[in-house]
C-alpha positions in Angstrom: -0.3 -0.4 -0.3 1.4 3.7 -0.8 1.2 6.4 1.2 -2.6 7.5 1.0 -3.1 12.1 1.6 -7.0 10.7 2.8 -7.1 7.8 4.7 -11.2 6.3 5.9 -10.9 4.5 8.9 -15.0 3.6 8.6 -15.8 -0.8 8.1 -17.2 -1.7 4.8 -20.3 -2.0 6.3 -20.8 1.0 7.9 -19.4 3.2 4.5 -21.8 1.9 2.1 -24.4 3.0 5.2 -22.6 6.9 5.6 -22.0 7.0 1.0 -23.5 6.7 -1.6 -21.2 5.5 -4.5 -20.8 9.1 -6.1 -20.2 10.5 -2.3 -17.4 7.4 -2.4 -16.3 10.1 -6.1 -15.8 12.8 -4.5 -13.4 12.1 -1.6 -11.2 10.1 -4.2 -11.8 13.4 -5.9 -10.7 15.2 -3.2 -7.8 12.7 -2.5 -6.4 13.4 -6.3 -6.7 17.5 -5.6 -4.4 17.2 -2.6 -1.8 14.9 -5.1 -2.6 11.7 -3.1 -4.7 8.4 -3.3 -7.8 7.3 -0.8 -7.7 4.3 0.8 -10.3 3.2 2.5 -9.6 0.5 6.3 -11.4 -1.2 9.5 -8.4 0.5 11.5 -5.0 3.1 11.2 -2.9 0.2 12.4 -3.5 -1.3 8.8 -2.5 1.7 7.0 1.6 0.6 7.3 2.6 4.0 6.2 0.9 7.1 7.9 3.0 10.3 6.5 1.8 11.4 3.7 -1.7 11.5 5.2 -3.7 15.1 5.3 -7.5 13.7 6.2 -8.9 11.2 8.0 -12.5 10.2 7.7 -13.5 8.4 11.1 -16.8 6.9 12.5 -17.2 5.0 16.0 -15.0 3.2 17.6 -11.8 6.2 16.8 -8.6 6.1 18.3 -7.4 9.0 20.3 -5.4 10.6 18.4 -2.6 11.7 21.1 0.8 12.1 20.5 2.1 9.3 20.0 -0.4 8.7 16.6 0.1 12.2 15.4 3.7 11.7 15.3 2.6 9.0 12.9 0.8 11.5 11.1 3.2 14.6 10.2 0.9 16.2 7.0 -2.4 15.7 8.9 -4.7 18.5 8.3 -8.2 17.6 8.8 -10.2 14.8 10.8 -14.0 14.7 9.1 -16.2 12.9 11.7 -18.8 10.6 10.3 -21.0 10.5 13.5 -21.8 13.8 16.1 -20.1 13.4 18.9 -15.7 13.3 18.5 -15.3 13.3 22.3 -13.9 10.0 22.9 -11.0 10.6 20.1 -9.9 14.0 19.7 -7.2 16.0 22.2 -5.8 18.6 22.7 -2.5 17.1 21.0 -5.0 17.4 17.9 -5.4 21.1 18.4 -2.6 22.8 19.3 -1.0 21.0 15.9 -3.6 23.2 14.1 -6.1 20.0 12.9 -9.2 20.8 11.7 -11.9 18.9 13.3 -15.2 18.7 11.6 -18.5 16.0 12.2 -21.5 15.2 10.7 -24.0 15.8 13.3 -26.1 18.4 12.1 -27.3 14.7 9.2 -28.6 13.2 13.2 -31.0 16.4 14.9 -34.3 15.7 12.4 -33.9 11.4 13.1 -33.3 11.2 16.7 -35.9 14.3 17.1 -38.5 12.6 15.1 -38.1 9.5 17.4 -38.5 11.3 20.4 -41.9 13.0 18.6 -43.0 9.6 18.1 -42.4 8.8 21.7 -44.1 11.5 22.9 -47.4 10.7 21.1 -46.7 6.8 22.5 -46.9 8.0 25.8 -49.3 10.5 25.6 -51.8 7.6 24.2 -50.5 4.6 26.3 -50.0 2.7 23.0 -47.3 0.8 24.4 -49.2 -0.4 28.0 -52.6 -0.8 25.7 -51.0 -3.2 23.0 -48.6 -5.5 25.3 -52.2 -6.0 27.1 -54.1 -6.8 23.7 -50.8 -9.3 23.5 -52.3 -10.9 27.0 -54.9 -14.3 26.2 -58.0 -12.5 26.9 -56.6 -9.1 27.3 -58.5 -6.2 26.2 -57.9 -2.6 27.3 -57.4 -2.2 31.2 -57.8 1.2 32.4 -55.2 1.3 34.5 -52.7 1.8 31.9 -53.8 5.5 32.6 -54.9 8.8 31.0 -54.3 9.3 28.1 -53.4 12.7 26.4 -53.6 14.0 23.1 -50.0 16.6 22.4 -52.2 19.6 20.9 -51.6 21.9 24.6 -49.3 19.4 26.3 -47.5 20.6 28.4 -44.3 19.2 27.2 -40.7 20.3 29.3 -36.9 20.2 26.6 -34.4 19.7 28.5 -31.7 21.2 26.1 -31.7 24.0 22.9 -29.1 21.3 21.6 -29.6 20.9 17.7 -31.6 17.8 18.3 -33.7 20.0 20.9 -34.9 22.6 18.9 -36.0 19.7 16.0 -37.5 18.4 18.7 -39.3 21.8 19.5 -39.7 22.7 16.0 -41.5 19.6 15.5 -43.9 19.3 18.4 -44.7 23.4 18.3 -46.3 22.0 15.1 -48.7 19.8 16.2 -50.1 21.9 19.1 -47.9 21.4 22.3 -47.3 23.9 25.0 -43.2 23.5 25.3 -40.8 24.4 28.3 -37.3 25.1 27.8 -34.8 24.2 30.5 -31.5 25.3 29.7 -29.2 27.6 31.3 -27.1 28.4 28.2 -30.6 30.4 26.2 -32.4 33.9 28.2 -36.1 34.4 28.3 -36.1 36.0 24.9 -34.4 33.0 22.7 -36.7 31.1 24.4 -39.4 32.3 23.4 -37.9 32.9 19.8 -38.5 28.9 19.5 -41.8 28.6 20.7 -41.1 27.9 24.7 -41.0 29.1 28.1 -37.9 29.5 29.0 -38.5 27.5 33.1 -35.9 25.9 36.1 -35.7 22.4 36.1 -37.8 21.3 39.0 -40.8 23.9 38.0 -40.8 22.0 34.2 -41.0 18.7 36.0 -43.5 19.6 38.1 -45.9 20.7 35.2 -44.4 19.1 32.6 -46.9 15.5 30.9 -44.1 15.0 29.1 -40.0 15.4 29.7 -37.4 14.9 27.1 -33.7 14.8 27.7 -31.4 16.8 25.4 -29.3 17.7 26.9 -25.4 17.6 26.7 -22.8 15.0 28.8 -21.1 17.4 31.4 -20.4 16.6 34.3 -22.8 19.6 35.1 -25.8 16.7 33.7 -24.7 14.3 35.0 -27.5 12.2 36.9 -29.7 15.5 36.6 -32.8 13.5 36.4 -32.0 11.1 40.1 -34.6 10.4 42.7 -35.7 13.6 43.8 -36.4 14.7 40.1 -38.7 11.3 39.4 -40.7 12.2 42.4 -41.1 15.7 41.1 -42.7 15.2 38.4 -46.7 14.5 37.7 -48.4 11.1 38.4 -48.3 9.4 34.9 -46.2 11.5 32.8 -44.0 10.0 30.4 -39.8 10.3 30.2 -38.5 10.3 26.9 -34.5 9.7 26.9 -33.1 9.5 23.4 -30.0 11.8 24.1 -27.7 9.6 27.1 -28.0 7.6 29.3 -25.5 10.5 31.5 -28.1 12.4 31.9 -30.0 10.1 34.1 -29.7 7.6 37.7 -30.7 4.6 36.4 -31.2 2.7 39.7 -33.5 5.9 40.6 -35.2 5.2 37.4 -35.8 1.8 37.1 -37.3 2.4 41.0 -39.8 4.3 40.0 -40.1 2.8 36.6 -41.0 -0.4 38.7 -44.4 1.2 40.6 -46.0 1.9 37.7 -46.4 6.0 38.7 -44.8 7.1 35.3 -44.3 5.7 32.6 -40.9 6.2 29.8 -39.2 5.7 26.4 -35.5 4.8 26.5 -33.0 5.2 23.0 -30.0 5.3 25.4 -28.4 2.8 28.3 -25.8 2.8 30.5 -25.0 -0.4 29.5 -25.3 -1.7 25.8 -26.3 -3.6 24.9 -29.0 -3.5 27.2 -29.1 -6.2 29.8 -30.8 -9.4 29.1 -32.5 -10.1 32.4 -33.1 -6.2 33.3 -36.4 -5.8 34.4 -37.8 -3.1 32.0 -37.4 -5.3 29.3 -40.8 -6.6 30.7 -43.3 -3.6 31.6 -45.4 -2.4 29.8 -45.0 1.1 31.1 -41.3 1.4 28.9 -40.4 1.6 25.3 -37.6 0.5 24.2 -35.2 0.5 21.5 -32.0 -0.3 21.2 -29.7 3.1 20.2 -31.2 3.5 17.1 -33.3 6.9 16.8 -30.2 8.1 14.4 -30.2 5.1 12.3 -32.3 6.1 9.6 -31.5 5.1 5.4 -32.1 9.0 4.6 -30.2 10.3 8.0 -27.0 8.3 7.1 -26.5 8.8 3.4 -26.9 12.8 5.0 -24.0 12.6 7.6 -21.3 10.8 4.4 -23.2 13.6 2.4 -21.8 15.7 5.0 -18.6 14.3 5.5 -18.2 14.2 1.4 -18.9 18.6 1.3 -16.3 18.9 3.9 -13.5 16.8 2.2 -14.3 18.5 -1.0 -14.4 22.0 0.3 -10.9 21.7 2.4 -9.1 20.0 -0.8 -10.5 23.0 -2.4 -9.4 25.5 0.3 -12.4 26.4 1.3 -14.0 27.2 4.8 -15.5 24.7 6.7 -19.1 24.4 7.8 -19.3 22.0 10.5 -15.9 22.6 12.5 -15.6 21.5 16.3 -13.4 24.0 18.3 -11.8 23.3 21.4 -14.3 25.2 23.2 -17.3 23.2 21.5 -15.6 20.0 22.4 -16.0 21.0 26.0 -19.9 20.8 26.0 -20.6 18.2 23.8 -22.3 15.2 24.5 
């Protein structure tokens, strides 16, 4: 293998999922414009000589770009990530070297917001509980599943004005919900511009029929929803988490859900895959999906298009649109 100028560290399976043939050709053309070749590998260790590499396209499981790795890549100028968070592998050494970092998280906001909306509607209308009842021999409607609500006029708490949080806000507003926004970085005027009432967390928990989490992974957000906060939620309220399990005390949530007082819809977990013996697997008041909220065909291809756009712009000497700064990395989920 000759020393490539553009290395895509993406499995063949994910490469097919993210990149249309035309976008792979755009990566090849960008490599040619940069004076070298393109190569796809499963691991950076599969490339014997990284001395010419100027661009690395990463995916999940990327290794940290530490001093040792960067010593093998003296010409590196761009790391373009096919996903959203780059926290696990982007280092201070990378920024110190002046390497640009971009990511494709913009493509993931809409599909995750749509799953959050779907969860919201399912919880409001008690679809999960009723579906389970009908799968029980002789089962039919049981008033014990709880009161059903429509989204029109429903008070919904959105915790975090992230890209996904804002996309979710747009969707629930279109359906007539009454959103509340909890985010210390957003003032009342900006919240109003987003169509939401700015409130504090405790107030939101006391008032909301649905609490949807879209906050980042920060020290201050670790277990921001714990036993005390869960106890504030209305009887029959629903909790939606398509963001990070980091935000919730998992033990406290499990204990609360086992009482049946509230319901939840979860796409993220402390342990993934979820333990086979988790009691939540058999609860009618819990909806579960396997961390696939962003996994639409359209969203995945948009992630690839964004990466190809960024690499193409870099090769042409144009500004990048999805850069991540050192400061942004500090507050990234």
